[in-house]
C-alpha positions as CSV (number, residue, x, y, z in Angstrom):
1,M,-17.9,18.2,-10.7
2,S,-15.6,21.3,-9.9
3,A,-12.4,19.6,-10.4
4,T,-8.7,20.3,-10.4
5,R,-6.2,18.1,-12.2
6,V,-3.3,16.7,-9.7
7,A,-0.6,14.2,-10.1
8,G,-0.1,12.2,-7.2
9,I,2.7,9.3,-6.9
10,D,3.4,7.0,-4.1
11,C,6.9,5.6,-3.4
12,G,6.4,2.7,-1.1
13,T,9.3,-0.2,-0.6
14,N,8.3,-2.6,-3.2
15,S,6.1,-0.2,-6.0
16,I,6.2,2.8,-7.2
17,R,2.8,4.3,-8.5
18,L,1.3,7.1,-10.1
19,L,-2.3,8.4,-10.5
20,V,-3.5,11.6,-12.7
21,A,-7.1,12.5,-12.5
22,D,-9.4,15.1,-12.4
23,C,-10.5,15.9,-8.5
24,D,-13.4,17.2,-6.7
25,P,-11.9,18.4,-3.4
26,A,-15.0,18.9,-2.0
27,T,-16.5,15.0,-2.5
28,G,-13.9,13.1,-3.4
29,E,-15.4,12.2,-6.8
30,F,-12.3,12.0,-9.3
31,V,-12.1,11.3,-13.1
32,E,-9.4,9.0,-13.3
33,L,-6.9,10.2,-16.4
34,D,-3.6,7.2,-15.6
35,R,-3.1,5.1,-12.8
36,R,0.2,2.8,-13.2
37,M,2.3,0.8,-10.9
38,T,6.2,0.1,-11.4
39,I,7.8,-2.9,-9.0
40,V,10.8,-1.2,-8.5
41,R,11.8,-2.5,-5.2
42,L,13.1,0.4,-3.5
43,G,13.7,-1.5,0.2
44,Q,15.5,-4.0,-1.8
45,G,18.1,-4.9,1.5
46,V,17.1,-1.5,3.3
47,D,16.0,-3.8,6.6
48,K,19.8,-5.4,6.3
49,T,22.2,-2.9,5.5
50,G,20.2,0.7,6.5
51,R,20.6,2.0,3.0
52,L,19.3,2.1,-0.8
53,A,21.0,0.1,-3.0
54,P,22.2,1.4,-6.2
55,E,20.4,-0.6,-8.5
56,A,17.0,0.4,-6.4
57,L,17.8,3.8,-6.9
58,E,18.2,3.2,-10.6
59,R,14.8,1.3,-11.3
60,T,13.0,4.1,-9.4
61,F,14.7,6.5,-11.1
62,A,13.4,4.9,-14.3
63,A,10.0,4.9,-13.5
64,C,10.2,8.4,-12.3
65,R,11.5,9.1,-15.8
66,E,8.6,7.7,-17.8
67,Y,6.3,9.2,-15.1
68,A,6.9,12.6,-16.3
69,G,6.6,12.3,-19.6
70,V,3.1,11.0,-18.8
71,I,2.3,13.7,-16.1
72,K,3.7,16.4,-19.0
73,E,1.3,15.4,-21.6
74,L,-1.7,15.5,-19.6
75,G,-1.2,19.1,-17.7
76,A,-1.4,18.1,-14.2
77,E,-1.9,21.7,-12.3
78,R,0.3,20.3,-9.3
79,I,2.6,17.3,-8.9
80,R,3.2,15.8,-5.1
81,F,5.7,12.9,-4.7
82,V,4.9,10.8,-1.3
83,A,7.9,8.2,-0.3
84,T,7.2,6.1,2.3
85,S,8.5,3.3,4.5
86,A,12.1,2.2,3.0
87,S,13.2,6.1,2.5
88,R,12.1,6.9,5.8
89,D,14.8,4.5,7.0
90,A,17.0,4.7,4.7
91,E,21.1,6.5,5.5
92,N,21.2,7.5,2.5
93,R,17.8,8.7,1.8
94,D,19.2,12.0,0.2
95,D,20.9,10.3,-2.9
96,F,16.7,9.6,-3.3
97,V,15.5,13.1,-2.7
98,R,18.1,14.6,-5.4
99,G,17.3,12.3,-7.6
100,V,13.5,13.0,-7.8
101,L,14.0,16.5,-7.8
102,D,16.1,16.7,-10.8
103,I,13.3,14.2,-12.5
104,L,9.8,15.8,-11.9
105,G,11.2,19.2,-10.0
106,V,9.2,18.3,-7.3
107,E,10.7,17.4,-3.5
108,P,9.6,13.7,-2.5
109,E,7.9,14.0,0.8
110,V,9.5,11.7,3.2
111,I,6.6,11.6,5.9
112,T,5.6,9.8,8.6
113,G,3.8,6.7,9.4
114,D,0.9,8.8,11.0
115,Q,0.9,11.2,7.5
116,E,1.2,7.9,5.6
117,A,-2.3,6.5,7.3
118,E,-4.2,9.8,7.2
119,F,-3.7,9.5,3.4
120,S,-4.9,5.9,3.2
121,F,-7.6,6.5,5.4
122,T,-8.5,9.4,3.0
123,G,-8.3,7.3,0.1
124,A,-10.0,4.4,1.4
125,T,-13.5,5.8,2.9
126,K,-13.8,9.5,1.2
127,E,-15.9,7.5,-1.5
128,L,-18.0,5.2,1.6
129,T,-19.3,8.3,3.6
130,G,-22.7,7.7,2.2
131,R,-22.8,3.8,2.4
132,T,-25.1,2.8,4.8
133,D,-24.6,-1.1,4.5
134,M,-21.0,-0.9,6.0
135,E,-20.8,-0.6,9.9
136,R,-18.5,2.4,11.1
137,P,-15.9,2.9,12.3
138,F,-13.7,1.6,10.0
139,L,-10.4,0.0,10.5
140,V,-8.3,0.5,7.1
141,V,-5.4,-1.5,6.8
142,D,-2.7,-0.8,4.3
143,I,-0.3,-3.6,4.5
144,G,2.7,-2.4,2.4
145,G,6.5,-3.5,1.5
146,G,7.9,-2.4,4.8
147,S,5.2,-1.3,6.9
148,T,1.5,-1.7,7.8
149,E,-0.4,1.3,8.6
150,F,-3.6,1.0,11.2
151,V,-6.3,3.6,11.3
152,V,-9.7,3.3,13.1
153,G,-12.1,6.2,12.4
154,A,-15.8,6.6,10.9
155,D,-16.0,10.2,9.1
156,H,-12.1,11.3,10.3
157,V,-9.3,9.3,11.8
158,R,-9.7,8.7,15.4
159,A,-6.3,7.1,15.8
160,A,-3.5,5.7,13.7
161,R,0.0,3.6,13.8
162,S,2.1,2.6,11.8
163,V,4.4,-0.6,12.5
164,D,7.6,-2.5,10.4
165,V,5.8,-5.1,9.0
166,G,5.0,-5.8,5.6
167,C,5.5,-8.3,2.9
168,V,9.0,-7.4,1.5
169,R,10.5,-6.6,5.0
170,M,9.1,-9.8,6.4
171,T,10.1,-11.8,3.3
172,E,13.8,-10.7,3.6
173,R,14.4,-10.9,7.2
174,H,12.7,-14.2,8.0
175,L,12.6,-16.2,4.1
176,V,15.7,-15.2,2.3
177,V,18.7,-17.6,3.2
178,D,22.3,-17.5,1.3
179,G,20.7,-14.6,-0.7
180,T,17.2,-17.0,-2.2
181,V,14.1,-16.8,-1.0
182,T,13.0,-20.3,0.4
183,D,10.6,-22.0,-1.9
184,P,8.7,-22.9,0.1
185,P,9.5,-21.5,3.4
186,T,9.8,-24.1,6.6
187,E,7.0,-23.9,9.4
188,E,10.1,-22.3,11.6
189,Q,10.6,-19.5,9.1
190,I,6.8,-19.0,9.2
191,A,6.3,-19.0,12.7
192,A,8.9,-16.4,13.0
193,I,7.1,-14.2,10.9
194,R,4.0,-15.0,12.4
195,S,5.6,-14.0,15.8
196,D,6.7,-10.4,14.1
197,I,3.6,-9.7,13.6
198,E,1.8,-10.4,16.7
199,S,4.3,-8.4,18.5
200,A,3.5,-5.3,15.7
201,L,-0.2,-5.9,16.6
202,D,0.6,-6.1,19.7
203,L,2.7,-2.5,19.3
204,A,-0.6,-0.8,16.7
205,A,-2.9,-2.0,20.1
206,E,-1.1,0.3,22.2
207,T,-2.8,3.7,20.1
208,V,-5.2,1.9,18.0
209,P,-8.5,0.6,19.1
210,L,-8.3,-2.4,16.6
211,T,-11.0,-4.1,18.3
212,E,-13.7,-1.4,18.3
213,A,-13.9,-1.4,14.1
214,R,-16.5,-2.5,12.8
215,T,-16.0,-2.7,9.5
216,L,-12.1,-3.9,8.3
217,V,-10.9,-2.2,4.8
218,G,-7.6,-3.3,3.2
219,L,-5.2,-1.9,1.1
220,A,-2.6,-2.5,-1.2
221,G,-1.0,-5.3,-3.4
222,S,-0.8,-8.1,-0.6
223,V,-4.4,-7.4,0.1
224,T,-6.0,-6.9,-3.7
225,T,-3.8,-10.0,-4.9
226,V,-5.3,-11.7,-2.1
227,A,-9.1,-11.1,-3.5
228,A,-8.1,-11.6,-6.9
229,I,-7.1,-15.4,-6.3
230,A,-10.6,-15.5,-4.1
231,L,-12.6,-14.3,-7.1
232,G,-11.1,-16.5,-9.2
233,L,-10.0,-13.9,-11.8
234,A,-8.4,-15.1,-14.8
235,E,-6.7,-11.4,-14.8
236,Y,-6.4,-8.6,-12.8
237,D,-9.4,-6.3,-13.0
238,S,-9.6,-3.7,-10.7
239,A,-13.4,-2.9,-10.7
240,A,-14.3,-6.5,-9.7
241,I,-11.9,-6.5,-6.9
242,H,-13.1,-2.6,-5.9
243,H,-15.1,-3.7,-2.8
244,S,-15.0,-6.7,-2.8
245,R,-16.2,-8.9,0.2
246,I,-13.5,-11.4,1.2
247,P,-14.2,-13.9,3.9
248,Y,-12.0,-14.8,6.2
249,A,-12.2,-18.8,5.8
250,K,-10.9,-17.7,2.3
251,V,-8.5,-15.7,3.3
252,R,-7.3,-18.4,5.5
253,E,-7.3,-20.8,2.6
254,I,-5.2,-18.4,0.4
255,S,-2.4,-17.7,3.0
256,E,-2.0,-21.4,3.7
257,R,-1.8,-21.6,0.2
258,M,1.0,-19.0,-0.5
259,L,2.6,-20.2,2.1
260,T,3.1,-23.9,1.2
261,A,3.4,-22.9,-2.6
262,T,6.7,-23.2,-4.8
263,H,7.9,-20.1,-6.6
264,A,7.0,-21.9,-10.0
265,E,3.4,-22.4,-8.2
266,R,2.8,-19.1,-7.1
267,A,3.7,-17.4,-10.7
268,A,1.5,-19.9,-12.2
269,I,-1.1,-17.7,-11.0
270,P,-2.9,-15.8,-13.8
271,V,-3.6,-12.6,-11.5
272,M,0.2,-12.5,-9.7
273,H,2.1,-9.8,-10.8
274,P,5.6,-10.9,-10.9
275,G,7.3,-8.5,-8.3
276,R,4.7,-9.9,-5.7
277,V,5.6,-13.8,-6.5
278,D,7.6,-14.2,-3.8
279,V,6.6,-11.9,-1.4
280,I,2.8,-12.8,-1.4
281,G,3.1,-15.7,1.4
282,A,4.1,-12.9,3.7
283,G,1.6,-10.6,2.6
284,A,-1.3,-12.0,2.9
285,L,-0.4,-14.0,6.4
286,V,-0.4,-10.4,7.8
287,L,-3.8,-10.1,6.8
288,L,-4.8,-13.3,7.9
289,A,-3.1,-12.2,11.6
290,I,-4.8,-8.9,11.7
291,M,-8.5,-10.8,10.5
292,E,-7.8,-12.9,13.6
293,R,-6.8,-10.5,16.3
294,I,-9.8,-8.3,15.8
295,G,-12.3,-11.4,15.1
296,A,-13.4,-9.9,11.0
297,E,-15.6,-12.1,9.6
298,E,-14.6,-10.9,6.2
299,V,-12.3,-7.7,4.3
300,V,-13.5,-5.2,2.2
301,V,-10.8,-4.5,-0.3
302,S,-10.3,-1.2,-1.5
303,E,-8.4,-0.2,-4.8
304,H,-8.3,3.1,-3.6
305,D,-5.5,4.1,-0.9
306,I,-2.8,5.9,-0.4
307,L,-2.0,7.2,-4.0
308,D,-6.2,8.2,-4.1
309,G,-5.7,10.2,-0.5
310,I,-2.7,11.9,-2.1
311,A,-4.8,13.1,-4.9
312,I,-7.6,14.5,-2.8
313,K,-5.3,16.2,-0.4
314,T,-3.1,17.4,-3.5
315,A,-6.6,19.1,-5.1
316,E,-7.6,20.3,-1.7
317,D,-4.4,22.4,-1.4
318,V,-4.4,23.6,-4.7
319,E,-8.0,25.1,-4.0
320,A,-7.4,26.6,-0.9
321,D,-4.3,28.5,-2.7
322,K,-6.7,29.7,-5.5
323,R,-8.7,31.3,-2.4
324,R,-5.7,33.1,-0.5
325,T,-4.9,35.0,-3.9
């Protein structure tokens, strides 16, 4: 493998993640050196105020300082910091950009939804290119905190759309009353979330031929958490989750369970990250609604997502720069 050592950072609405890897840009194959995730809730209150909260920025900058130490120790050739939904929407995103630049020495790329979709598709499907047990085209869905990306393609992106439904945004919009998450949600609150999701699916379908997909590939924390619960894991096991196939009936069962359980009941699930306890119900409902819309019998769960796409694209850029010099 002809590898380039790169660091990719994906900063979303709910979490910030780091991947340092030796990556072969030709094949997408890589050796993972460090992968970590921190729940920072950067999007806290953005849907309501339009601004990044000071405490949310500080949590994010603390994670950046930790990541800077890891990157320095491992000696990546290049760092690429990609920021998604929350920082796209915020009035004070310049504060965020300056803070990241000071800590990591690179300016965050506040990417568009279409760019986000491209990274997600590359990360999720690059290693599936030679597989014969998965029909094409793929529909890749990346259910984030503030937005969900839909991408249809076989070997390359054919159509993509980002819509503003995600586990954090739906939770804050419909389940928070007087600063507290309803425990558990009412039927009316769940119906309001479902209505928003259906409207978003209508919007996505204007651009992306959702029902033409033959294999549904699901990415990000809401999907991997549903998979971990479905598999009955005693602890989170990335290898067991990666490329697992979760049937529709199981997704529906878990979605209903998450939306009727109390905070304490959800928190007691062994694979539940503390930062997902209050938002998993909305995230699972987004996945369920997508499966129902396209008639998917199962979802193929991928641990490789936008973060892996960032690393692959960064390695490609490094190699292209070398060829030019």
